[in-house]
C-alpha positions as CSV (number, residue, x, y, z in Angstrom):
1,M,39.3,-105.5,-14.2
2,K,41.3,-107.5,-16.7
3,F,45.1,-107.0,-17.1
4,I,47.3,-108.4,-19.8
5,S,51.1,-108.3,-19.9
6,W,53.2,-109.3,-23.0
7,N,56.8,-109.1,-23.9
8,V,56.3,-108.6,-27.6
9,N,60.1,-108.7,-28.5
10,G,59.7,-105.9,-31.0
11,L,56.2,-104.3,-31.4
12,R,56.7,-103.4,-35.1
13,A,57.5,-107.1,-35.8
14,V,54.5,-108.5,-33.8
15,A,52.2,-105.8,-35.3
16,G,52.7,-107.7,-38.6
17,K,51.8,-111.0,-37.0
18,G,48.3,-110.3,-35.8
19,F,48.9,-108.2,-32.7
20,A,45.8,-106.0,-33.3
21,D,43.6,-109.1,-33.5
22,V,45.1,-110.4,-30.2
23,F,44.6,-107.1,-28.6
24,V,41.0,-106.8,-29.6
25,D,40.2,-110.5,-28.7
26,L,41.7,-110.2,-25.2
27,D,39.8,-107.0,-24.5
28,A,41.7,-106.0,-21.5
29,D,41.3,-102.9,-19.3
30,F,45.1,-102.7,-19.2
31,F,47.4,-104.1,-21.8
32,C,51.1,-103.8,-20.7
33,L,54.0,-104.4,-23.1
34,Q,57.7,-105.0,-22.7
35,E,60.6,-104.9,-25.2
36,T,58.7,-102.7,-27.6
37,K,62.1,-101.8,-29.2
38,L,60.8,-98.4,-30.4
39,Q,61.6,-94.8,-30.5
40,A,58.9,-92.1,-30.5
41,G,57.1,-91.8,-33.8
42,Q,58.2,-95.2,-35.1
43,I,54.7,-96.8,-35.0
44,D,51.2,-95.5,-35.1
45,L,49.2,-98.1,-33.2
46,E,46.3,-96.8,-31.3
47,F,43.0,-98.4,-30.4
48,P,39.6,-96.8,-29.9
49,G,38.8,-96.3,-26.2
50,Y,42.4,-96.7,-25.0
51,L,45.0,-94.2,-23.8
52,S,48.6,-95.2,-24.3
53,Y,51.8,-94.4,-22.4
54,W,55.3,-95.1,-23.7
55,N,58.8,-95.3,-22.1
56,Y,61.5,-95.5,-24.8
57,A,65.1,-96.6,-24.3
58,E,67.7,-94.1,-25.3
59,K,69.4,-96.9,-27.2
60,K,67.6,-97.5,-30.5
61,G,65.9,-100.8,-31.1
62,Y,66.3,-101.8,-27.4
63,S,64.1,-102.5,-24.4
64,G,61.1,-100.2,-23.9
65,T,57.7,-100.5,-22.2
66,A,54.2,-99.3,-22.9
67,I,50.7,-99.5,-21.4
68,Y,47.4,-99.2,-23.1
69,T,44.5,-98.5,-20.7
70,K,40.8,-97.8,-20.8
71,H,41.1,-95.9,-17.6
72,E,42.7,-92.5,-17.3
73,P,45.3,-92.5,-14.5
74,L,45.7,-90.0,-11.8
75,S,49.4,-89.8,-12.5
76,V,52.1,-91.4,-14.7
77,R,55.7,-92.0,-13.8
78,Y,58.4,-93.2,-16.2
79,G,61.3,-95.1,-14.7
80,I,61.9,-95.6,-11.0
81,G,63.6,-92.3,-10.1
82,I,67.2,-93.6,-10.2
83,D,69.4,-92.4,-12.9
84,E,71.4,-95.6,-13.2
85,H,68.1,-97.4,-14.2
86,D,66.2,-94.8,-16.1
87,H,67.8,-94.7,-19.5
88,E,66.5,-98.0,-20.9
89,G,62.7,-97.5,-20.8
90,R,62.2,-100.3,-18.4
91,A,59.3,-99.1,-16.2
92,I,56.0,-97.2,-16.3
93,T,53.8,-96.6,-13.3
94,L,50.1,-95.6,-13.5
95,E,48.3,-94.4,-10.4
96,Y,44.7,-95.1,-9.7
97,P,42.5,-94.4,-6.7
98,D,43.1,-97.8,-5.1
99,F,46.3,-99.1,-6.6
100,F,49.5,-98.5,-8.6
101,L,50.1,-100.5,-11.8
102,V,53.8,-100.9,-12.6
103,C,54.8,-102.4,-16.0
104,A,58.4,-103.5,-15.9
105,Y,61.0,-105.1,-18.1
106,V,63.7,-106.4,-15.7
107,P,67.3,-106.4,-17.0
108,N,68.7,-109.7,-18.2
109,S,71.9,-110.8,-16.5
110,Q,73.1,-111.8,-20.0
111,D,75.6,-114.4,-21.2
112,G,78.4,-115.1,-18.7
113,L,76.3,-113.2,-16.1
114,R,78.2,-110.1,-17.1
115,R,75.3,-107.9,-15.9
116,L,74.4,-109.8,-12.8
117,D,75.8,-107.2,-10.4
118,Y,73.7,-104.5,-12.1
119,R,70.7,-106.8,-12.0
120,M,71.1,-107.2,-8.2
121,R,71.1,-103.4,-7.8
122,W,68.0,-103.1,-10.0
123,E,66.2,-105.7,-7.8
124,D,66.9,-103.9,-4.6
125,D,66.1,-100.5,-6.0
126,M,62.8,-101.8,-7.6
127,R,61.7,-103.5,-4.4
128,A,62.4,-100.3,-2.5
129,Y,60.5,-98.3,-5.1
130,L,57.5,-100.5,-4.9
131,G,57.6,-100.5,-1.1
132,A,57.5,-96.7,-1.1
133,L,54.3,-96.5,-3.2
134,P,51.5,-95.4,-0.8
135,K,48.8,-97.8,-2.2
136,P,48.7,-101.5,-3.1
137,V,50.8,-102.4,-6.2
138,I,50.2,-104.5,-9.3
139,L,53.6,-105.3,-10.8
140,C,53.6,-107.0,-14.2
141,G,56.0,-107.8,-16.9
142,D,59.0,-109.8,-18.0
143,L,60.7,-110.2,-14.7
144,N,63.5,-112.3,-16.2
145,V,63.6,-115.0,-13.5
146,A,62.2,-118.5,-13.2
147,H,61.5,-118.6,-9.5
148,E,61.4,-122.3,-8.8
149,E,62.4,-125.5,-10.6
150,I,58.8,-126.0,-11.6
151,D,59.1,-122.8,-13.6
152,L,61.4,-124.1,-16.3
153,K,61.8,-127.2,-18.3
154,N,65.4,-128.0,-17.6
155,P,66.4,-126.6,-14.2
156,A,69.5,-128.7,-13.7
157,S,71.2,-127.6,-16.9
158,N,70.3,-124.0,-16.4
159,R,71.4,-123.6,-12.8
160,R,74.0,-120.8,-13.5
161,N,72.3,-119.4,-16.5
162,A,70.8,-115.9,-16.6
163,G,67.3,-116.0,-15.2
164,F,67.9,-119.1,-13.0
165,T,70.8,-118.1,-10.8
166,D,70.5,-118.5,-7.1
167,E,71.0,-114.8,-6.8
168,E,68.1,-113.9,-9.1
169,R,65.8,-116.4,-7.5
170,A,66.6,-115.2,-4.0
171,K,65.7,-111.6,-5.0
172,F,62.3,-112.8,-6.2
173,S,61.9,-114.6,-2.9
174,A,62.8,-111.4,-1.1
175,L,60.1,-109.6,-3.1
176,L,57.4,-112.1,-2.1
177,A,58.6,-112.0,1.5
178,A,58.2,-108.2,1.4
179,G,54.4,-108.7,1.1
180,Y,53.7,-109.6,-2.5
181,I,52.0,-112.6,-4.2
182,D,52.9,-114.4,-7.4
183,T,49.3,-114.5,-8.6
184,W,49.5,-117.3,-11.2
185,R,51.4,-119.6,-8.8
186,F,49.0,-118.7,-6.0
187,Q,46.1,-120.0,-8.1
188,H,48.0,-122.9,-9.8
189,P,50.4,-124.2,-7.2
190,G,51.4,-127.4,-9.0
191,E,50.8,-126.6,-12.6
192,V,53.6,-126.5,-15.2
193,K,53.2,-123.8,-17.8
194,Y,55.6,-121.5,-19.5
195,S,55.6,-118.0,-20.9
196,W,58.9,-117.8,-22.8
197,W,60.7,-120.2,-25.2
198,S,64.1,-119.8,-26.8
199,Y,64.1,-119.4,-30.6
200,R,66.7,-122.2,-30.6
201,F,66.4,-126.0,-30.6
202,N,62.6,-126.0,-31.5
203,A,62.0,-125.0,-27.9
204,R,58.4,-123.9,-28.4
205,A,57.5,-126.9,-30.4
206,N,58.9,-129.1,-27.6
207,N,57.5,-126.8,-24.9
208,A,61.0,-126.4,-23.4
209,G,60.1,-123.1,-21.8
210,W,60.4,-120.9,-18.8
211,R,57.8,-119.0,-16.8
212,I,59.4,-115.5,-16.5
213,D,56.4,-113.2,-17.1
214,Y,54.3,-112.4,-14.0
215,F,51.6,-110.5,-12.3
216,V,52.8,-109.8,-8.7
217,V,50.4,-108.0,-6.4
218,S,50.4,-106.6,-2.9
219,E,49.1,-108.9,-0.2
220,A,46.2,-106.4,0.3
221,L,44.9,-107.3,-3.2
222,R,44.8,-111.1,-2.5
223,P,41.0,-111.1,-1.9
224,R,40.4,-109.5,-5.3
225,I,42.3,-112.1,-7.4
226,L,39.7,-113.8,-9.5
227,T,41.5,-115.5,-12.4
228,T,45.0,-115.8,-13.8
229,A,46.1,-117.3,-17.2
230,I,49.1,-117.9,-19.4
231,H,48.1,-117.6,-23.0
232,D,50.6,-120.1,-24.5
233,E,48.3,-120.6,-27.5
234,I,49.2,-117.0,-28.7
235,T,52.2,-116.7,-30.9
236,G,54.0,-113.8,-32.5
237,S,56.8,-113.3,-29.9
238,D,59.1,-115.7,-28.1
239,H,56.9,-114.8,-25.0
240,C,53.2,-115.2,-24.7
241,P,50.7,-112.9,-22.9
242,V,49.9,-113.5,-19.3
243,E,46.6,-112.4,-17.6
244,L,45.2,-111.3,-14.3
245,V,41.6,-110.5,-13.5
246,L,40.8,-108.6,-10.3
247,G,37.4,-108.1,-8.8
């Protein structure tokens, strides 16, 4: 089974930049999106053979997640069941016979770290949510953290910036310690590759990026990890798609 996750930073915008071609070319069983920036009825973008599920933020033009899938789920959940977190369209969970797929767009701590305290609550509540699911979990999405120094171009100058604070990195470590695997780093322990580049300072042309988009899976799924990829050749967003193939 092939899984793709992509923060499109506005689905209507990327739809005009070849999204449909990328979607067809990647031919995934599950295609998960973050930052769709849509309300219901603002786009008509369906693909033959796929069902789609959408979680919209109440705030217009903000956040939002979606999953296209070739496989009808047993159940669908929107949000994580906590009111504080469930107004921004940040999570969708699909249940299947042997796993749960969770597509998430983790809150950014923002300039000046003004949302860091909220981000810490989200991290704890999401980890508890995942831990309560009664089957192995595949968590994917823009998790808005570069875990280690290898995961961003300029770690020293970003030490207290959103996405590379000690607090955010520690929460990701806590997630892994709770029984989860960063699948791409598991397969590529020393490789430098990024999934997000700022629109400023020619960051993408200079490959001054961050790896903040992930597939994280329960330890029970370790034997099923076949391949992982970061498709940094694909443009259209400030993020690129990431991939996981399970046997």
